[in-house]
C-alpha atoms as an extended CHARMM CRD file, in Angstrom:
* protein
*
       146  EXT
         1         1  MET       CA             72.5000000000       97.3890000000      101.6410000000  PROA      1               0.0000000000
         2         2  GLU       CA             74.3070000000       97.1750000000       98.3490000000  PROA      2               0.0000000000
         3         3  PHE       CA             72.4930000000       98.1200000000       95.2000000000  PROA      3               0.0000000000
         4         4  GLY       CA             74.0000000000       96.1350000000       92.2440000000  PROA      4               0.0000000000
         5         5  LEU       CA             73.1230000000       95.9000000000       88.7610000000  PROA      5               0.0000000000
         6         6  GLY       CA             70.4990000000       93.1300000000       89.0670000000  PROA      6               0.0000000000
         7         7  TYR       CA             68.6900000000       95.2250000000       91.7500000000  PROA      7               0.0000000000
         8         8  ILE       CA             68.5440000000       98.1180000000       89.3520000000  PROA      8               0.0000000000
         9         9  GLY       CA             67.5400000000       95.8420000000       86.4920000000  PROA      9               0.0000000000
        10        10  GLY       CA             64.7580000000       94.4620000000       88.7800000000  PROA      10              0.0000000000
        11        11  LEU       CA             63.5980000000       97.9510000000       89.5010000000  PROA      11              0.0000000000
        12        12  LEU       CA             63.6830000000       98.9520000000       85.7680000000  PROA      12              0.0000000000
        13        13  PHE       CA             61.7780000000       95.6610000000       84.9170000000  PROA      13              0.0000000000
        14        14  ALA       CA             59.0660000000       96.1570000000       87.6980000000  PROA      14              0.0000000000
        15        15  PHE       CA             58.5450000000       99.6990000000       86.5940000000  PROA      15              0.0000000000
        16        16  ALA       CA             58.1720000000       98.7130000000       82.7560000000  PROA      16              0.0000000000
        17        17  VAL       CA             55.6230000000       96.2340000000       83.6720000000  PROA      17              0.0000000000
        18        18  LEU       CA             53.8470000000       98.7530000000       85.9620000000  PROA      18              0.0000000000
        19        19  LEU       CA             54.0430000000      101.1470000000       83.3330000000  PROA      19              0.0000000000
        20        20  ALA       CA             52.5500000000       98.6950000000       80.7670000000  PROA      20              0.0000000000
        21        21  VAL       CA             49.6580000000       97.6270000000       82.9440000000  PROA      21              0.0000000000
        22        22  SER       CA             48.6910000000      100.8330000000       84.1710000000  PROA      22              0.0000000000
        23        23  SER       CA             48.7420000000      102.4840000000       80.9460000000  PROA      23              0.0000000000
        24        24  VAL       CA             46.2850000000       99.7590000000       79.8550000000  PROA      24              0.0000000000
        25        25  ILE       CA             44.0100000000      100.7870000000       82.5860000000  PROA      25              0.0000000000
        26        26  GLY       CA             44.7320000000      104.4240000000       81.6490000000  PROA      26              0.0000000000
        27        27  ALA       CA             43.9040000000      103.8050000000       77.9380000000  PROA      27              0.0000000000
        28        28  LEU       CA             40.3350000000      102.1760000000       79.3300000000  PROA      28              0.0000000000
        29        29  THR       CA             39.8180000000      105.0340000000       81.4710000000  PROA      29              0.0000000000
        30        30  LEU       CA             40.8880000000      107.7580000000       78.8260000000  PROA      30              0.0000000000
        31        31  ARG       CA             38.1880000000      106.0680000000       76.8700000000  PROA      31              0.0000000000
        32        32  VAL       CA             35.4660000000      105.9310000000       79.1500000000  PROA      32              0.0000000000
        33        33  ALA       CA             36.2660000000      109.7970000000       80.0740000000  PROA      33              0.0000000000
        34        34  THR       CA             36.0530000000      110.9940000000       76.6180000000  PROA      34              0.0000000000
        35        35  LYS       CA             33.0380000000      108.9300000000       76.2070000000  PROA      35              0.0000000000
        36        36  VAL       CA             31.2230000000      110.3430000000       79.3620000000  PROA      36              0.0000000000
        37        37  SER       CA             32.3140000000      113.8950000000       78.2510000000  PROA      37              0.0000000000
        38        38  SER       CA             30.9900000000      113.7030000000       74.7850000000  PROA      38              0.0000000000
        39        39  HSD       CA             27.6580000000      112.5030000000       76.1350000000  PROA      39              0.0000000000
        40        40  LEU       CA             27.6090000000      115.4010000000       78.8200000000  PROA      40              0.0000000000
        41        41  GLU       CA             28.7930000000      118.1810000000       75.9230000000  PROA      41              0.0000000000
        42        42  ALA       CA             27.0080000000      116.5630000000       73.1480000000  PROA      42              0.0000000000
        43        43  THR       CA             30.0530000000      116.5890000000       71.1480000000  PROA      43              0.0000000000
        44        44  PRO       CA             30.2090000000      112.9220000000       69.4060000000  PROA      44              0.0000000000
        45        45  ASP       CA             33.5930000000      111.5510000000       67.6880000000  PROA      45              0.0000000000
        46        46  LEU       CA             35.9770000000      112.3090000000       70.5150000000  PROA      46              0.0000000000
        47        47  GLN       CA             36.6810000000      108.8700000000       71.4900000000  PROA      47              0.0000000000
        48        48  PRO       CA             40.3580000000      107.7820000000       70.6600000000  PROA      48              0.0000000000
        49        49  ALA       CA             41.1280000000      104.2610000000       69.3720000000  PROA      49              0.0000000000
        50        50  PHE       CA             42.5890000000      102.0960000000       72.0910000000  PROA      50              0.0000000000
        51        51  ALA       CA             45.9300000000      101.8880000000       70.5820000000  PROA      51              0.0000000000
        52        52  GLU       CA             46.0010000000      106.1380000000       70.4760000000  PROA      52              0.0000000000
        53        53  ALA       CA             44.6420000000      105.9020000000       74.1090000000  PROA      53              0.0000000000
        54        54  TYR       CA             47.4960000000      103.5430000000       75.4000000000  PROA      54              0.0000000000
        55        55  LYS       CA             50.0630000000      105.6400000000       73.4390000000  PROA      55              0.0000000000
        56        56  ILE       CA             48.8060000000      108.7960000000       75.1970000000  PROA      56              0.0000000000
        57        57  SER       CA             48.4970000000      106.9870000000       78.4530000000  PROA      57              0.0000000000
        58        58  PHE       CA             52.2310000000      105.5510000000       78.1750000000  PROA      58              0.0000000000
        59        59  ILE       CA             53.4780000000      109.0290000000       77.2980000000  PROA      59              0.0000000000
        60        60  ALA       CA             51.7650000000      110.8440000000       80.0830000000  PROA      60              0.0000000000
        61        61  GLY       CA             52.9480000000      107.7090000000       82.4570000000  PROA      61              0.0000000000
        62        62  LEU       CA             56.3670000000      108.4200000000       81.2320000000  PROA      62              0.0000000000
        63        63  VAL       CA             56.2330000000      112.2780000000       81.5210000000  PROA      63              0.0000000000
        64        64  ALA       CA             54.8240000000      112.3400000000       85.1250000000  PROA      64              0.0000000000
        65        65  PHE       CA             57.4070000000      109.4950000000       86.2010000000  PROA      65              0.0000000000
        66        66  ALA       CA             60.3100000000      111.7260000000       84.8490000000  PROA      66              0.0000000000
        67        67  ILE       CA             59.4890000000      115.0410000000       86.7070000000  PROA      67              0.0000000000
        68        68  CYS       CA             58.5030000000      113.3960000000       89.7370000000  PROA      68              0.0000000000
        69        69  PHE       CA             61.5480000000      111.2300000000       89.7170000000  PROA      69              0.0000000000
        70        70  ALA       CA             63.7500000000      114.4480000000       89.0440000000  PROA      70              0.0000000000
        71        71  LEU       CA             62.1100000000      116.2050000000       92.1000000000  PROA      71              0.0000000000
        72        72  GLY       CA             62.5400000000      113.3220000000       94.1250000000  PROA      72              0.0000000000
        73        73  LEU       CA             65.9270000000      113.1920000000       93.4690000000  PROA      73              0.0000000000
        74        74  VAL       CA             66.7330000000      116.8050000000       93.8470000000  PROA      74              0.0000000000
        75        75  VAL       CA             64.8270000000      116.3600000000       97.2180000000  PROA      75              0.0000000000
        76        76  GLY       CA             66.8150000000      112.9500000000       98.2450000000  PROA      76              0.0000000000
        77        77  LEU       CA             70.1430000000      114.4220000000       97.1450000000  PROA      77              0.0000000000
        78        78  ALA       CA             69.3480000000      117.3330000000       99.4320000000  PROA      78              0.0000000000
        79        79  GLY       CA             69.0380000000      115.0200000000      102.3720000000  PROA      79              0.0000000000
        80        80  LYS       CA             65.2120000000      115.6810000000      102.9970000000  PROA      80              0.0000000000
        81        81  ASP       CA             62.1820000000      113.6760000000      102.9380000000  PROA      81              0.0000000000
        82        82  PHE       CA             58.6960000000      114.3420000000      101.4380000000  PROA      82              0.0000000000
        83        83  SER       CA             56.0230000000      115.6360000000      103.8850000000  PROA      83              0.0000000000
        84        84  PHE       CA             52.3890000000      115.2070000000      103.1060000000  PROA      84              0.0000000000
        85        85  PHE       CA             52.4990000000      118.4900000000      101.3630000000  PROA      85              0.0000000000
        86        86  GLY       CA             55.4720000000      117.0700000000       99.1430000000  PROA      86              0.0000000000
        87        87  TYR       CA             53.4930000000      114.1060000000       98.1740000000  PROA      87              0.0000000000
        88        88  MET       CA             50.5030000000      116.2640000000       97.1960000000  PROA      88              0.0000000000
        89        89  LEU       CA             52.6340000000      118.4190000000       95.2160000000  PROA      89              0.0000000000
        90        90  LEU       CA             53.9180000000      115.4960000000       93.1420000000  PROA      90              0.0000000000
        91        91  ALA       CA             50.1430000000      114.3770000000       92.6960000000  PROA      91              0.0000000000
        92        92  ALA       CA             49.4710000000      117.8820000000       91.3030000000  PROA      92              0.0000000000
        93        93  VAL       CA             52.1090000000      117.4910000000       89.2090000000  PROA      93              0.0000000000
        94        94  GLY       CA             51.1160000000      114.0290000000       87.5910000000  PROA      94              0.0000000000
        95        95  PHE       CA             47.6710000000      115.5820000000       87.3720000000  PROA      95              0.0000000000
        96        96  PHE       CA             48.6400000000      118.2960000000       85.4190000000  PROA      96              0.0000000000
        97        97  SER       CA             51.5540000000      116.5920000000       83.3130000000  PROA      97              0.0000000000
        98        98  ASN       CA             48.9020000000      114.0340000000       82.5570000000  PROA      98              0.0000000000
        99        99  ALA       CA             46.3750000000      116.8970000000       81.3270000000  PROA      99              0.0000000000
       100       100  ALA       CA             49.2030000000      118.4420000000       79.4160000000  PROA      100             0.0000000000
       101       101  VAL       CA             50.0010000000      115.3410000000       77.3990000000  PROA      101             0.0000000000
       102       102  ILE       CA             46.0900000000      114.6650000000       76.8200000000  PROA      102             0.0000000000
       103       103  SER       CA             45.9460000000      118.4860000000       75.7990000000  PROA      103             0.0000000000
       104       104  ILE       CA             48.6770000000      117.6780000000       73.0810000000  PROA      104             0.0000000000
       105       105  ARG       CA             48.1120000000      114.5330000000       71.8290000000  PROA      105             0.0000000000
       106       106  LEU       CA             44.2260000000      114.0740000000       71.7440000000  PROA      106             0.0000000000
       107       107  ARG       CA             42.7060000000      115.4920000000       68.6750000000  PROA      107             0.0000000000
       108       108  HSD       CA             38.8500000000      115.7770000000       67.6690000000  PROA      108             0.0000000000
       109       109  PRO       CA             38.4320000000      115.2170000000       63.9440000000  PROA      109             0.0000000000
       110       110  GLU       CA             36.9420000000      118.1770000000       63.0020000000  PROA      110             0.0000000000
       111       111  LYS       CA             37.6800000000      120.7990000000       65.7290000000  PROA      111             0.0000000000
       112       112  GLY       CA             41.5600000000      119.7790000000       66.1720000000  PROA      112             0.0000000000
       113       113  GLY       CA             43.0860000000      119.6720000000       69.4940000000  PROA      113             0.0000000000
       114       114  VAL       CA             41.1860000000      119.7900000000       72.6070000000  PROA      114             0.0000000000
       115       115  GLY       CA             41.9520000000      122.3850000000       75.2450000000  PROA      115             0.0000000000
       116       116  PHE       CA             44.1410000000      122.1760000000       78.4240000000  PROA      116             0.0000000000
       117       117  GLY       CA             40.4820000000      122.7420000000       80.6660000000  PROA      117             0.0000000000
       118       118  ARG       CA             39.1400000000      119.9750000000       78.9430000000  PROA      118             0.0000000000
       119       119  ALA       CA             42.0520000000      117.7750000000       79.3070000000  PROA      119             0.0000000000
       120       120  CYS       CA             41.8490000000      118.3640000000       83.1370000000  PROA      120             0.0000000000
       121       121  TRP       CA             38.4680000000      117.5870000000       83.0490000000  PROA      121             0.0000000000
       122       122  PHE       CA             39.1340000000      114.2240000000       81.2140000000  PROA      122             0.0000000000
       123       123  THR       CA             42.2540000000      113.4180000000       83.7860000000  PROA      123             0.0000000000
       124       124  ALA       CA             39.5730000000      114.1460000000       86.7500000000  PROA      124             0.0000000000
       125       125  ILE       CA             37.0560000000      111.1540000000       85.1440000000  PROA      125             0.0000000000
       126       126  GLN       CA             40.1770000000      109.4030000000       84.2810000000  PROA      126             0.0000000000
       127       127  ILE       CA             41.2560000000      109.4900000000       87.9610000000  PROA      127             0.0000000000
       128       128  THR       CA             37.8350000000      108.6260000000       89.4790000000  PROA      128             0.0000000000
       129       129  PHE       CA             37.4170000000      105.5400000000       87.0940000000  PROA      129             0.0000000000
       130       130  SER       CA             41.0830000000      104.2360000000       87.6690000000  PROA      130             0.0000000000
       131       131  ALA       CA             40.4340000000      104.4740000000       91.5190000000  PROA      131             0.0000000000
       132       132  ILE       CA             37.3550000000      102.4520000000       90.7360000000  PROA      132             0.0000000000
       133       133  VAL       CA             39.1050000000       99.8700000000       88.8120000000  PROA      133             0.0000000000
       134       134  VAL       CA             41.7820000000       99.2640000000       91.0730000000  PROA      134             0.0000000000
       135       135  TYR       CA             39.6800000000       99.4600000000       94.1180000000  PROA      135             0.0000000000
       136       136  TRP       CA             37.9340000000       96.0980000000       92.6300000000  PROA      136             0.0000000000
       137       137  LEU       CA             41.3260000000       94.6430000000       91.1600000000  PROA      137             0.0000000000
       138       138  VAL       CA             42.4490000000       94.9240000000       95.0030000000  PROA      138             0.0000000000
       139       139  LYS       CA             39.5030000000       93.1620000000       95.9840000000  PROA      139             0.0000000000
       140       140  LEU       CA             39.6710000000       90.6910000000       93.4690000000  PROA      140             0.0000000000
       141       141  PHE       CA             43.3320000000       89.9120000000       94.4070000000  PROA      141             0.0000000000
       142       142  GLN       CA             42.2520000000       89.7220000000       98.1960000000  PROA      142             0.0000000000
       143       143  LEU       CA             39.4100000000       87.1600000000       97.1840000000  PROA      143             0.0000000000
       144       144  ILE       CA             41.9950000000       85.2270000000       95.0690000000  PROA      144             0.0000000000
       145       145  THR       CA             44.5930000000       85.1410000000       97.9800000000  PROA      145             0.0000000000
       146       146  THR       CA             42.5890000000       84.2240000000      101.0590000000  PROA      146             0.0000000000
C-alpha cells in the first residue's frame, strides 16, 4: 500500500477534526472537574471560562499527541510493536502531560496557579466524565445507525 500526499492530508484532517471535537469534550469536562473540586474543597472562583478551558484541552491534546507520536515513532522505527504495557505507558504519559498543561495554564484569581497534584485530581475527574460522555455518545450513535 502506498502512502501518498492525499493519504497523509486525510490523516491530518481527521486528526484536526478529532482534536477539535475532543477539545470541546475536554473543555466541558475540565469545567465540571473544577466545579466538583471547588465544591469538595470549598474554593470558589476556580472554574475557567469555556474559551480558556478549550485552550487548555487543545494544548494538552497537542502535547500528549506529540509525545506519544514520538514514542510510537521510535518504537516503530525499531521494528517493534507496543505490548499491553506499552499502551499503559502511553496512557500514563497522556495523563501526566494533561495534568502538566493544566497545572501550567489554569490559574486561580487570588491564589495563582494550581499545583501538579491538584491538576492530577482534575485530570482524573476529567477522564471519568469524559468516559461517561463518550459512552453515551456511542450509545446515541448506535441508536441512530440501527
